[in-house]
Biopython code that builds the backbone (N, CA, C, O; Angstrom):
import numpy as np
from Bio.PDB.StructureBuilder import StructureBuilder

atoms = [
    (1, "UNK", "N", (-38.660, -16.681, -11.818)),
    (1, "UNK", "CA", (-38.435, -18.266, -12.156)),
    (1, "UNK", "C", (-37.941, -18.801, -11.065)),
    (1, "UNK", "O", (-38.445, -19.524, -10.205)),
    (2, "UNK", "N", (-37.022, -18.413, -11.190)),
    (2, "UNK", "CA", (-36.108, -19.110, -9.921)),
    (2, "UNK", "C", (-36.474, -19.044, -8.516)),
    (2, "UNK", "O", (-36.341, -20.105, -7.906)),
    (3, "UNK", "N", (-36.757, -18.384, -8.084)),
    (3, "UNK", "CA", (-37.790, -18.002, -7.460)),
    (3, "UNK", "C", (-38.700, -18.550, -6.532)),
    (3, "UNK", "O", (-38.859, -18.601, -5.312)),
    (4, "UNK", "N", (-39.419, -19.075, -7.923)),
    (4, "UNK", "CA", (-40.175, -20.223, -7.769)),
    (4, "UNK", "C", (-40.133, -21.535, -7.202)),
    (4, "UNK", "O", (-40.854, -22.130, -6.402)),
    (5, "UNK", "N", (-38.674, -21.942, -8.088)),
    (5, "UNK", "CA", (-38.542, -22.735, -7.903)),
    (5, "UNK", "C", (-37.613, -22.891, -6.400)),
    (5, "UNK", "O", (-37.009, -23.962, -6.350)),
    (6, "UNK", "N", (-37.461, -22.184, -5.457)),
    (6, "UNK", "CA", (-36.969, -21.847, -4.356)),
    (6, "UNK", "C", (-37.948, -22.270, -3.493)),
    (6, "UNK", "O", (-37.772, -23.232, -2.746)),
    (7, "UNK", "N", (-39.251, -21.454, -3.540)),
    (7, "UNK", "CA", (-40.034, -21.717, -2.847)),
    (7, "UNK", "C", (-40.618, -22.714, -3.039)),
    (7, "UNK", "O", (-41.193, -23.052, -2.004)),
    (8, "UNK", "N", (-40.855, -23.685, -4.199)),
    (8, "UNK", "CA", (-41.434, -24.672, -3.731)),
    (8, "UNK", "C", (-40.517, -25.912, -3.190)),
    (8, "UNK", "O", (-40.797, -26.683, -2.272)),
    (9, "UNK", "N", (-39.342, -25.896, -4.010)),
    (9, "UNK", "CA", (-38.127, -26.183, -2.575)),
    (9, "UNK", "C", (-38.197, -26.268, -0.825)),
    (9, "UNK", "O", (-37.896, -27.148, -0.019)),
    (10, "UNK", "N", (-38.728, -24.943, -0.703)),
    (10, "UNK", "CA", (-38.819, -25.091, 0.538)),
    (10, "UNK", "C", (-40.016, -25.177, 1.282)),
    (10, "UNK", "O", (-40.005, -25.037, 2.505)),
    (11, "UNK", "N", (-41.359, -25.464, 0.447)),
    (11, "UNK", "CA", (-42.737, -25.917, 0.158)),
    (11, "UNK", "C", (-42.576, -27.388, 1.091)),
    (11, "UNK", "O", (-43.236, -27.670, 2.091)),
    (12, "UNK", "N", (-41.281, -28.389, 0.316)),
    (12, "UNK", "CA", (-41.919, -29.463, -0.014)),
    (12, "UNK", "C", (-40.830, -30.372, 0.966)),
    (12, "UNK", "O", (-40.422, -31.517, 0.772)),
    (13, "UNK", "N", (-40.468, -29.281, 2.261)),
    (13, "UNK", "CA", (-39.566, -29.754, 3.490)),
    (13, "UNK", "C", (-40.528, -29.313, 4.314)),
    (13, "UNK", "O", (-40.407, -29.815, 5.431)),
    (14, "UNK", "N", (-41.727, -28.341, 4.181)),
    (14, "UNK", "CA", (-42.496, -27.434, 5.161)),
    (14, "UNK", "C", (-43.832, -28.382, 4.940)),
    (14, "UNK", "O", (-44.183, -28.999, 3.934)),
    (15, "UNK", "N", (-44.492, -28.268, 6.329)),
    (15, "UNK", "CA", (-46.044, -28.853, 6.718)),
    (15, "UNK", "C", (-46.396, -27.678, 6.463)),
    (15, "UNK", "O", (-45.661, -27.116, 7.275)),
    (16, "UNK", "N", (-46.945, -26.862, 5.971)),
    (16, "UNK", "CA", (-48.069, -25.686, 5.961)),
    (16, "UNK", "C", (-49.554, -27.210, 5.224)),
    (16, "UNK", "O", (-49.610, -28.371, 4.820)),
    (17, "UNK", "N", (-50.573, -25.792, 5.560)),
    (17, "UNK", "CA", (-52.384, -26.532, 5.195)),
    (17, "UNK", "C", (-52.216, -25.436, 3.474)),
    (17, "UNK", "O", (-52.546, -25.733, 2.326)),
    (18, "UNK", "N", (-51.865, -24.744, 3.781)),
    (18, "UNK", "CA", (-52.103, -23.514, 2.494)),
    (18, "UNK", "C", (-50.741, -22.346, 2.486)),
    (18, "UNK", "O", (-50.098, -21.824, 3.396)),
    (19, "UNK", "N", (-50.684, -22.252, 1.050)),
    (19, "UNK", "CA", (-49.263, -21.337, 0.838)),
    (19, "UNK", "C", (-49.801, -20.346, -0.046)),
    (19, "UNK", "O", (-50.358, -20.956, -0.959)),
    (20, "UNK", "N", (-49.926, -18.801, -0.253)),
    (20, "UNK", "CA", (-50.034, -18.442, -1.379)),
    (20, "UNK", "C", (-48.424, -17.458, -1.659)),
    (20, "UNK", "O", (-47.627, -17.086, -0.798)),
    (21, "UNK", "N", (-48.358, -17.228, -3.317)),
    (21, "UNK", "CA", (-47.404, -16.506, -3.466)),
    (21, "UNK", "C", (-47.593, -15.560, -4.943)),
    (21, "UNK", "O", (-48.313, -15.580, -5.942)),
    (22, "UNK", "N", (-46.802, -14.985, -4.553)),
    (22, "UNK", "CA", (-47.265, -13.631, -5.515)),
    (22, "UNK", "C", (-45.917, -13.164, -5.741)),
    (22, "UNK", "O", (-44.989, -12.726, -5.062)),
    (23, "UNK", "N", (-46.291, -13.567, -7.618)),
    (23, "UNK", "CA", (-45.611, -13.002, -8.491)),
    (23, "UNK", "C", (-45.546, -11.666, -9.253)),
    (23, "UNK", "O", (-46.625, -11.078, -9.185)),
    (24, "UNK", "N", (-44.890, -11.207, -9.747)),
    (24, "UNK", "CA", (-45.084, -10.071, -10.659)),
    (24, "UNK", "C", (-44.682, -10.871, -12.400)),
    (24, "UNK", "O", (-44.992, -10.210, -13.391)),
    (25, "UNK", "N", (-44.042, -12.195, -12.588)),
    (25, "UNK", "CA", (-43.719, -12.070, -13.513)),
    (25, "UNK", "C", (-44.831, -13.293, -14.625)),
    (25, "UNK", "O", (-44.972, -14.478, -14.322)),
    (26, "UNK", "N", (-45.325, -12.809, -15.560)),
    (26, "UNK", "CA", (-46.009, -12.969, -16.267)),
    (26, "UNK", "C", (-45.809, -14.441, -16.489)),
    (26, "UNK", "O", (-46.382, -15.471, -16.136)),
    (27, "UNK", "N", (-43.961, -13.880, -17.778)),
    (27, "UNK", "CA", (-44.066, -14.817, -18.484)),
    (27, "UNK", "C", (-43.731, -16.386, -17.419)),
    (27, "UNK", "O", (-43.623, -17.514, -17.901)),
    (28, "UNK", "N", (-43.593, -15.964, -15.558)),
    (28, "UNK", "CA", (-43.211, -17.402, -14.943)),
    (28, "UNK", "C", (-44.805, -18.638, -14.884)),
    (28, "UNK", "O", (-44.824, -19.868, -14.935)),
    (29, "UNK", "N", (-45.862, -17.715, -14.770)),
    (29, "UNK", "CA", (-46.893, -18.316, -14.904)),
    (29, "UNK", "C", (-47.695, -18.891, -16.311)),
    (29, "UNK", "O", (-48.632, -19.675, -16.458)),
    (30, "UNK", "N", (-46.835, -18.088, -17.288)),
    (30, "UNK", "CA", (-47.273, -19.194, -18.311)),
    (30, "UNK", "C", (-46.193, -20.273, -19.136)),
    (30, "UNK", "O", (-46.251, -21.018, -20.114)),
    (31, "UNK", "N", (-45.380, -19.950, -18.309)),
    (31, "UNK", "CA", (-44.402, -21.109, -18.602)),
    (31, "UNK", "C", (-45.161, -22.451, -17.467)),
    (31, "UNK", "O", (-45.023, -23.619, -17.831)),
    (32, "UNK", "N", (-45.897, -22.164, -16.190)),
    (32, "UNK", "CA", (-46.223, -23.255, -15.211)),
    (32, "UNK", "C", (-47.120, -23.567, -16.059)),
    (32, "UNK", "O", (-46.773, -24.636, -16.560)),
    (33, "UNK", "N", (-48.583, -23.038, -16.719)),
    (33, "UNK", "CA", (-49.442, -23.266, -17.547)),
    (33, "UNK", "C", (-49.089, -23.980, -19.013)),
    (33, "UNK", "O", (-49.912, -24.754, -19.502)),
    (34, "UNK", "N", (-48.288, -23.794, -19.448)),
    (34, "UNK", "CA", (-48.505, -24.266, -20.547)),
    (34, "UNK", "C", (-48.539, -26.316, -20.496)),
    (34, "UNK", "O", (-48.608, -27.202, -19.644)),
    (35, "UNK", "N", (-48.453, -26.204, -21.810)),
    (35, "UNK", "CA", (-48.850, -28.102, -21.966)),
    (35, "UNK", "C", (-47.886, -28.864, -21.393)),
    (35, "UNK", "O", (-47.820, -29.550, -20.373)),
    (36, "UNK", "N", (-47.044, -28.543, -22.417)),
    (36, "UNK", "CA", (-45.708, -29.203, -22.751)),
    (36, "UNK", "C", (-44.497, -28.320, -22.269)),
    (36, "UNK", "O", (-43.817, -27.867, -23.190)),
    (37, "UNK", "N", (-44.136, -28.020, -21.090)),
    (37, "UNK", "CA", (-43.322, -27.321, -20.793)),
    (37, "UNK", "C", (-41.681, -27.982, -21.255)),
    (37, "UNK", "O", (-41.222, -29.124, -21.227)),
    (38, "UNK", "N", (-41.068, -26.551, -21.703)),
    (38, "UNK", "CA", (-39.809, -27.020, -22.253)),
    (38, "UNK", "C", (-38.671, -27.075, -20.986)),
    (38, "UNK", "O", (-37.943, -28.065, -21.058)),
    (39, "UNK", "N", (-38.469, -26.386, -20.114)),
    (39, "UNK", "CA", (-37.724, -25.623, -18.905)),
    (39, "UNK", "C", (-37.740, -26.669, -18.315)),
    (39, "UNK", "O", (-38.772, -27.269, -18.014)),
    (40, "UNK", "N", (-36.256, -27.146, -17.989)),
    (40, "UNK", "CA", (-35.868, -27.890, -16.851)),
    (40, "UNK", "C", (-36.836, -27.382, -15.944)),
    (40, "UNK", "O", (-37.894, -27.952, -15.678)),
    (41, "UNK", "N", (-36.397, -26.145, -15.409)),
    (41, "UNK", "CA", (-36.689, -25.523, -14.302)),
    (41, "UNK", "C", (-38.151, -25.220, -13.668)),
    (41, "UNK", "O", (-38.522, -25.237, -12.494)),
    (42, "UNK", "N", (-39.008, -24.872, -15.155)),
    (42, "UNK", "CA", (-40.586, -25.312, -14.774)),
    (42, "UNK", "C", (-40.506, -26.790, -14.097)),
    (42, "UNK", "O", (-40.670, -26.857, -12.879)),
    (43, "UNK", "N", (-40.268, -27.942, -14.819)),
    (43, "UNK", "CA", (-40.362, -29.446, -15.053)),
    (43, "UNK", "C", (-40.111, -29.276, -13.805)),
    (43, "UNK", "O", (-41.181, -29.316, -13.197)),
    (44, "UNK", "N", (-38.887, -29.037, -12.830)),
    (44, "UNK", "CA", (-38.791, -29.879, -11.227)),
    (44, "UNK", "C", (-39.409, -29.149, -10.435)),
    (44, "UNK", "O", (-39.394, -29.465, -9.246)),
    (45, "UNK", "N", (-40.291, -27.697, -10.959)),
    (45, "UNK", "CA", (-41.044, -26.861, -10.142)),
    (45, "UNK", "C", (-42.546, -27.524, -10.067)),
    (45, "UNK", "O", (-43.003, -27.607, -8.927)),
    (46, "UNK", "N", (-43.344, -27.991, -11.105)),
    (46, "UNK", "CA", (-44.709, -28.789, -11.297)),
    (46, "UNK", "C", (-44.222, -29.919, -11.015)),
    (46, "UNK", "O", (-44.916, -30.582, -10.244)),
    (47, "UNK", "N", (-43.376, -30.334, -11.325)),
    (47, "UNK", "CA", (-42.557, -32.421, -10.590)),
    (47, "UNK", "C", (-42.858, -31.850, -8.574)),
    (47, "UNK", "O", (-43.834, -32.117, -7.873)),
    (48, "UNK", "N", (-42.089, -31.357, -8.345)),
    (48, "UNK", "CA", (-42.258, -30.740, -5.998)),
    (48, "UNK", "C", (-43.837, -30.534, -6.705)),
    (48, "UNK", "O", (-44.420, -31.565, -7.040)),
    (49, "UNK", "N", (-44.528, -29.188, -6.931)),
    (49, "UNK", "CA", (-45.755, -29.244, -7.012)),
    (49, "UNK", "C", (-47.046, -30.792, -6.789)),
    (49, "UNK", "O", (-47.902, -31.121, -5.968)),
    (50, "UNK", "N", (-46.659, -31.158, -7.659)),
    (50, "UNK", "CA", (-47.507, -32.704, -7.764)),
    (50, "UNK", "C", (-47.338, -33.625, -6.324)),
    (50, "UNK", "O", (-48.205, -34.317, -5.788)),
    (51, "UNK", "N", (-45.920, -33.394, -5.885)),
    (51, "UNK", "CA", (-45.753, -34.281, -4.685)),
    (51, "UNK", "C", (-46.394, -33.726, -3.268)),
    (51, "UNK", "O", (-46.853, -34.396, -2.343)),
    (52, "UNK", "N", (-46.259, -32.027, -3.411)),
    (52, "UNK", "CA", (-46.550, -31.042, -2.421)),
    (52, "UNK", "C", (-48.182, -31.633, -1.286)),
    (52, "UNK", "O", (-49.261, -31.424, -1.841)),
    (53, "UNK", "N", (-48.221, -32.032, -0.422)),
    (53, "UNK", "CA", (-49.907, -31.697, 0.148)),
    (53, "UNK", "C", (-50.386, -30.690, 0.735)),
    (53, "UNK", "O", (-51.515, -30.544, 1.204)),
    (54, "UNK", "N", (-49.074, -29.625, 0.699)),
    (54, "UNK", "CA", (-50.216, -28.408, 0.981)),
    (54, "UNK", "C", (-50.358, -27.824, -0.523)),
    (54, "UNK", "O", (-49.759, -28.085, -1.566)),
    (55, "UNK", "N", (-51.671, -26.692, -0.113)),
    (55, "UNK", "CA", (-52.651, -26.495, -1.276)),
    (55, "UNK", "C", (-51.666, -24.855, -1.421)),
    (55, "UNK", "O", (-51.665, -24.013, -0.523)),
    (56, "UNK", "N", (-51.211, -24.769, -2.207)),
    (56, "UNK", "CA", (-50.979, -23.717, -3.425)),
    (56, "UNK", "C", (-51.157, -23.425, -4.344)),
    (56, "UNK", "O", (-51.330, -24.061, -5.383)),
    (57, "UNK", "N", (-51.140, -21.579, -3.950)),
    (57, "UNK", "CA", (-51.711, -20.715, -4.813)),
    (57, "UNK", "C", (-51.022, -19.410, -5.269)),
    (57, "UNK", "O", (-50.866, -18.362, -4.643)),
    (58, "UNK", "N", (-50.549, -19.838, -6.873)),
    (58, "UNK", "CA", (-50.148, -18.600, -7.154)),
    (58, "UNK", "C", (-50.912, -17.462, -7.563)),
    (58, "UNK", "O", (-52.038, -17.554, -8.052)),
    (59, "UNK", "N", (-50.192, -16.195, -7.328)),
    (59, "UNK", "CA", (-51.071, -15.268, -8.182)),
    (59, "UNK", "C", (-50.109, -13.976, -8.343)),
    (59, "UNK", "O", (-49.353, -13.390, -7.569)),
    (60, "UNK", "N", (-50.482, -13.793, -9.713)),
    (60, "UNK", "CA", (-49.581, -12.449, -10.614)),
    (60, "UNK", "C", (-49.824, -11.282, -9.701)),
    (60, "UNK", "O", (-50.761, -11.391, -8.911)),
    (61, "UNK", "N", (-49.282, -10.445, -9.700)),
    (61, "UNK", "CA", (-49.182, -9.187, -8.860)),
    (61, "UNK", "C", (-48.415, -8.305, -10.258)),
    (61, "UNK", "O", (-47.530, -8.787, -10.966)),
    (62, "UNK", "N", (-49.020, -6.911, -10.412)),
    (62, "UNK", "CA", (-48.876, -6.379, -11.544)),
    (62, "UNK", "C", (-47.418, -5.658, -11.560)),
    (62, "UNK", "O", (-46.590, -5.440, -12.444)),
    (63, "UNK", "N", (-47.498, -5.375, -10.090)),
    (63, "UNK", "CA", (-46.034, -4.818, -9.297)),
    (63, "UNK", "C", (-45.739, -5.094, -8.412)),
    (63, "UNK", "O", (-46.469, -5.979, -7.965)),
    (64, "UNK", "N", (-44.820, -4.764, -7.656)),
    (64, "UNK", "CA", (-44.235, -4.630, -6.312)),
    (64, "UNK", "C", (-43.516, -3.733, -5.868)),
    (64, "UNK", "O", (-42.833, -3.889, -4.855)),
    (65, "UNK", "N", (-43.560, -2.331, -6.751)),
    (65, "UNK", "CA", (-43.325, -1.288, -6.373)),
    (65, "UNK", "C", (-44.490, -0.577, -5.251)),
    (65, "UNK", "O", (-45.708, -0.662, -5.407)),
    (66, "UNK", "N", (-43.901, 0.034, -4.261)),
    (66, "UNK", "CA", (-44.256, 0.619, -2.741)),
    (66, "UNK", "C", (-45.107, -0.284, -2.124)),
    (66, "UNK", "O", (-46.198, 0.072, -1.678)),
    (67, "UNK", "N", (-44.476, -2.052, -2.025)),
    (67, "UNK", "CA", (-44.803, -2.981, -1.780)),
    (67, "UNK", "C", (-43.678, -3.218, -0.463)),
    (67, "UNK", "O", (-42.483, -3.475, -0.613)),
    (68, "UNK", "N", (-44.307, -3.078, 0.693)),
    (68, "UNK", "CA", (-43.201, -2.878, 2.144)),
    (68, "UNK", "C", (-41.999, -4.102, 1.891)),
    (68, "UNK", "O", (-42.372, -5.171, 2.375)),
    (69, "UNK", "N", (-41.275, -4.139, 1.542)),
    (69, "UNK", "CA", (-40.172, -5.204, 1.140)),
    (69, "UNK", "C", (-39.165, -5.646, 0.305)),
    (69, "UNK", "O", (-38.053, -6.152, 0.456)),
    (70, "UNK", "N", (-40.083, -5.212, -0.901)),
    (70, "UNK", "CA", (-40.159, -5.214, -2.652)),
    (70, "UNK", "C", (-38.448, -5.316, -2.507)),
    (70, "UNK", "O", (-37.866, -6.400, -2.482)),
    (71, "UNK", "N", (-37.686, -3.865, -2.409)),
    (71, "UNK", "CA", (-36.542, -3.677, -2.695)),
    (71, "UNK", "C", (-35.534, -5.050, -1.796)),
    (71, "UNK", "O", (-34.336, -5.133, -2.066)),
    (72, "UNK", "N", (-35.963, -5.720, -1.093)),
    (72, "UNK", "CA", (-35.196, -6.576, -0.559)),
    (72, "UNK", "C", (-35.680, -8.050, -0.879)),
    (72, "UNK", "O", (-34.965, -8.926, -0.394)),
    (73, "UNK", "N", (-36.599, -8.402, -1.494)),
    (73, "UNK", "CA", (-36.923, -9.289, -2.724)),
    (73, "UNK", "C", (-36.549, -9.721, -3.880)),
    (73, "UNK", "O", (-36.512, -10.858, -4.349)),
    (74, "UNK", "N", (-36.135, -8.197, -4.506)),
    (74, "UNK", "CA", (-35.421, -8.428, -5.568)),
    (74, "UNK", "C", (-34.144, -8.308, -5.823)),
    (74, "UNK", "O", (-33.735, -8.251, -6.983)),
    (75, "UNK", "N", (-33.191, -8.245, -4.567)),
    (75, "UNK", "CA", (-32.261, -8.246, -4.351)),
    (75, "UNK", "C", (-32.078, -9.872, -4.057)),
    (75, "UNK", "O", (-31.468, -10.748, -4.669)),
    (76, "UNK", "N", (-32.838, -9.880, -2.910)),
    (76, "UNK", "CA", (-32.621, -11.350, -2.725)),
    (76, "UNK", "C", (-32.613, -12.280, -4.071)),
    (76, "UNK", "O", (-31.975, -13.304, -4.314)),
    (77, "UNK", "N", (-33.413, -11.660, -4.733)),
    (77, "UNK", "CA", (-34.064, -12.829, -6.060)),
    (77, "UNK", "C", (-32.389, -12.646, -7.048)),
    (77, "UNK", "O", (-31.668, -13.614, -7.292)),
    (78, "UNK", "N", (-32.099, -11.323, -7.441)),
    (78, "UNK", "CA", (-30.292, -11.749, -7.798)),
    (78, "UNK", "C", (-29.630, -11.992, -7.118)),
    (78, "UNK", "O", (-28.542, -12.175, -7.664)),
    (79, "UNK", "N", (-29.593, -12.142, -6.035)),
    (79, "UNK", "CA", (-28.568, -13.390, -5.369)),
    (79, "UNK", "C", (-28.612, -14.256, -5.241)),
    (79, "UNK", "O", (-27.666, -14.907, -4.797)),
    (80, "UNK", "N", (-29.810, -14.777, -5.580)),
    (80, "UNK", "CA", (-30.461, -16.518, -5.756)),
    (80, "UNK", "C", (-29.774, -16.472, -7.440)),
    (80, "UNK", "O", (-28.942, -17.336, -7.717)),
    (81, "UNK", "N", (-30.077, -15.678, -8.261)),
    (81, "UNK", "CA", (-29.494, -16.507, -9.633)),
    (81, "UNK", "C", (-27.914, -16.095, -9.582)),
    (81, "UNK", "O", (-27.238, -15.807, -10.569)),
    (82, "UNK", "N", (-27.683, -16.112, -8.886)),
    (82, "UNK", "CA", (-25.650, -15.853, -8.811)),
    (82, "UNK", "C", (-25.522, -16.553, -8.356)),
    (82, "UNK", "O", (-24.361, -16.924, -8.527)),
    (83, "UNK", "N", (-26.429, -17.633, -7.238)),
    (83, "UNK", "CA", (-25.341, -18.215, -6.327)),
    (83, "UNK", "C", (-25.005, -18.575, -4.920)),
    (83, "UNK", "O", (-24.826, -19.612, -4.281)),
    (84, "UNK", "N", (-24.988, -16.796, -4.616)),
    (84, "UNK", "CA", (-24.553, -16.194, -3.152)),
    (84, "UNK", "C", (-26.054, -16.547, -2.609)),
    (84, "UNK", "O", (-27.120, -17.040, -2.979)),
    (85, "UNK", "N", (-25.340, -15.891, -1.351)),
    (85, "UNK", "CA", (-26.097, -16.132, -0.635)),
    (85, "UNK", "C", (-25.971, -14.360, 0.907)),
    (85, "UNK", "O", (-24.904, -14.061, 1.443)),
    (86, "UNK", "N", (-26.945, -13.817, 1.113)),
    (86, "UNK", "CA", (-26.963, -12.789, 2.163)),
    (86, "UNK", "C", (-27.704, -12.274, 2.323)),
    (86, "UNK", "O", (-28.609, -11.960, 1.550)),
    (87, "UNK", "N", (-27.509, -11.963, 3.660)),
    (87, "UNK", "CA", (-28.374, -11.696, 4.826)),
    (87, "UNK", "C", (-28.417, -10.111, 5.235)),
    (87, "UNK", "O", (-27.500, -9.290, 5.225)),
    (88, "UNK", "N", (-29.510, -9.991, 5.524)),
    (88, "UNK", "CA", (-30.479, -9.029, 5.593)),
    (88, "UNK", "C", (-31.293, -8.726, 6.602)),
    (88, "UNK", "O", (-32.279, -9.397, 6.908)),
    (89, "UNK", "N", (-30.860, -7.540, 7.257)),
    (89, "UNK", "CA", (-31.713, -7.016, 8.447)),
    (89, "UNK", "C", (-32.962, -6.098, 7.944)),
    (89, "UNK", "O", (-32.756, -5.173, 7.158)),
    (90, "UNK", "N", (-33.846, -6.298, 8.275)),
    (90, "UNK", "CA", (-35.185, -5.913, 7.670)),
    (90, "UNK", "C", (-35.613, -4.423, 8.668)),
    (90, "UNK", "O", (-36.278, -5.191, 9.364)),
    (91, "UNK", "N", (-35.730, -3.670, 9.038)),
    (91, "UNK", "CA", (-37.002, -2.763, 9.894)),
    (91, "UNK", "C", (-38.579, -2.687, 9.784)),
    (91, "UNK", "O", (-39.024, -1.554, 9.596)),
    (92, "UNK", "N", (-39.244, -3.443, 9.849)),
    (92, "UNK", "CA", (-40.432, -3.157, 9.887)),
    (92, "UNK", "C", (-40.895, -2.686, 10.550)),
    (92, "UNK", "O", (-40.349, -2.823, 11.645)),
    (93, "UNK", "N", (-42.152, -1.803, 10.578)),
    (93, "UNK", "CA", (-43.083, -1.027, 11.226)),
    (93, "UNK", "C", (-44.005, -2.255, 12.196)),
    (93, "UNK", "O", (-44.611, -3.265, 11.840)),
    (94, "UNK", "N", (-43.746, -1.539, 13.752)),
    (94, "UNK", "CA", (-44.833, -3.726, 14.643)),
    (94, "UNK", "C", (-46.430, -3.068, 14.104)),
    (94, "UNK", "O", (-47.343, -3.512, 14.801)),
    (95, "UNK", "N", (-46.756, -2.387, 13.322)),
    (95, "UNK", "CA", (-48.064, -2.810, 13.103)),
    (95, "UNK", "C", (-48.425, -3.319, 11.786)),
    (95, "UNK", "O", (-49.530, -3.699, 11.397)),
    (96, "UNK", "N", (-46.941, -3.247, 10.953)),
    (96, "UNK", "CA", (-47.223, -3.972, 9.699)),
    (96, "UNK", "C", (-47.027, -5.519, 10.180)),
    (96, "UNK", "O", (-47.624, -6.343, 9.488)),
    (97, "UNK", "N", (-46.474, -5.882, 10.979)),
    (97, "UNK", "CA", (-45.995, -6.942, 11.525)),
    (97, "UNK", "C", (-47.240, -7.290, 12.328)),
    (97, "UNK", "O", (-47.734, -8.358, 11.968)),
    (98, "UNK", "N", (-47.835, -6.719, 13.250)),
    (98, "UNK", "CA", (-48.990, -7.704, 14.096)),
    (98, "UNK", "C", (-50.239, -8.084, 13.139)),
    (98, "UNK", "O", (-51.037, -9.006, 13.311)),
    (99, "UNK", "N", (-50.196, -6.938, 11.862)),
    (99, "UNK", "CA", (-51.270, -7.812, 10.736)),
    (99, "UNK", "C", (-51.162, -8.505, 10.040)),
    (99, "UNK", "O", (-52.065, -9.178, 9.543)),
    (100, "UNK", "N", (-49.198, -8.575, 9.623)),
    (100, "UNK", "CA", (-49.062, -9.967, 9.198)),
    (100, "UNK", "C", (-49.072, -11.479, 10.130)),
    (100, "UNK", "O", (-49.100, -12.681, 9.867)),
    (101, "UNK", "N", (-49.036, -10.679, 11.268)),
    (101, "UNK", "CA", (-49.278, -12.063, 12.289)),
    (101, "UNK", "C", (-50.647, -12.804, 12.281)),
    (101, "UNK", "O", (-51.051, -13.964, 12.203)),
    (102, "UNK", "N", (-51.144, -11.578, 12.398)),
    (102, "UNK", "CA", (-52.929, -12.309, 12.506)),
    (102, "UNK", "C", (-53.643, -12.883, 11.424)),
    (102, "UNK", "O", (-54.651, -13.569, 11.595)),
    (103, "UNK", "N", (-52.923, -12.502, 9.793)),
    (103, "UNK", "CA", (-53.136, -12.803, 8.603)),
    (103, "UNK", "C", (-52.598, -14.192, 8.455)),
    (103, "UNK", "O", (-53.316, -15.017, 7.892)),
    (104, "UNK", "N", (-51.078, -14.647, 9.020)),
    (104, "UNK", "CA", (-50.430, -15.634, 8.886)),
    (104, "UNK", "C", (-51.026, -16.982, 9.729)),
    (104, "UNK", "O", (-50.838, -18.154, 9.400)),
    (105, "UNK", "N", (-51.736, -16.539, 10.818)),
    (105, "UNK", "CA", (-52.366, -17.269, 12.247)),
    (105, "UNK", "C", (-53.309, -18.273, 11.450)),
    (105, "UNK", "O", (-53.521, -19.484, 11.518)),
    (106, "UNK", "N", (-53.933, -16.889, 10.410)),
    (106, "UNK", "CA", (-55.684, -17.285, 10.240)),
    (106, "UNK", "C", (-54.910, -18.688, 8.744)),
    (106, "UNK", "O", (-54.652, -19.842, 9.086)),
    (107, "UNK", "N", (-54.783, -18.400, 7.863)),
    (107, "UNK", "CA", (-54.037, -18.726, 7.351)),
    (107, "UNK", "C", (-53.322, -21.041, 7.737)),
    (107, "UNK", "O", (-53.446, -22.193, 7.322)),
    (108, "UNK", "N", (-52.655, -20.184, 8.772)),
    (108, "UNK", "CA", (-52.212, -21.409, 8.948)),
    (108, "UNK", "C", (-52.880, -22.394, 9.705)),
    (108, "UNK", "O", (-52.558, -23.571, 9.542)),
    (109, "UNK", "N", (-54.233, -21.922, 10.935)),
    (109, "UNK", "CA", (-55.217, -22.277, 11.205)),
    (109, "UNK", "C", (-56.031, -23.209, 9.813)),
    (109, "UNK", "O", (-56.770, -24.177, 9.989)),
    (110, "UNK", "N", (-55.820, -22.873, 9.045)),
    (110, "UNK", "CA", (-56.999, -23.391, 7.864)),
    (110, "UNK", "C", (-58.498, -22.573, 7.097)),
    (110, "UNK", "O", (-59.174, -23.178, 6.266)),
]
sb = StructureBuilder()
sb.init_structure("model")
sb.init_model(0)
sb.init_chain("A")
sb.init_seg("    ")
for serial, (resi, resn, name, xyz) in enumerate(atoms, 1):
    if name == "N":
        sb.init_residue(resn, " ", resi, " ")
    sb.init_atom(name, np.array(xyz, "f"), 0.0, 1.0, " ", f" {name:<3s}", serial, name[0])
structure = sb.get_structure()
């Protein structure tokens, strides 16, 4: 849930046409879909979302195992919950980066 809040805060400062967020937390999605959310974090996320001009879609994925960068994402999520910041260098294959660049460029174009 904290990672979703960070993502929404970031989106609030950016000007993107579309954004897709993937999460492996079904409880986060259930909390966001609740008719009367009680969590202050959920309320903050929904409030920010209501003011966004960005089209935001949140997908649930079964798991991130085997997904490139998952270990880094998990580590960053743990760091966020403890309030510390860590800089991580990731060595990614050039072919993967080129594929992501094409997808990202298409998403920005709308």
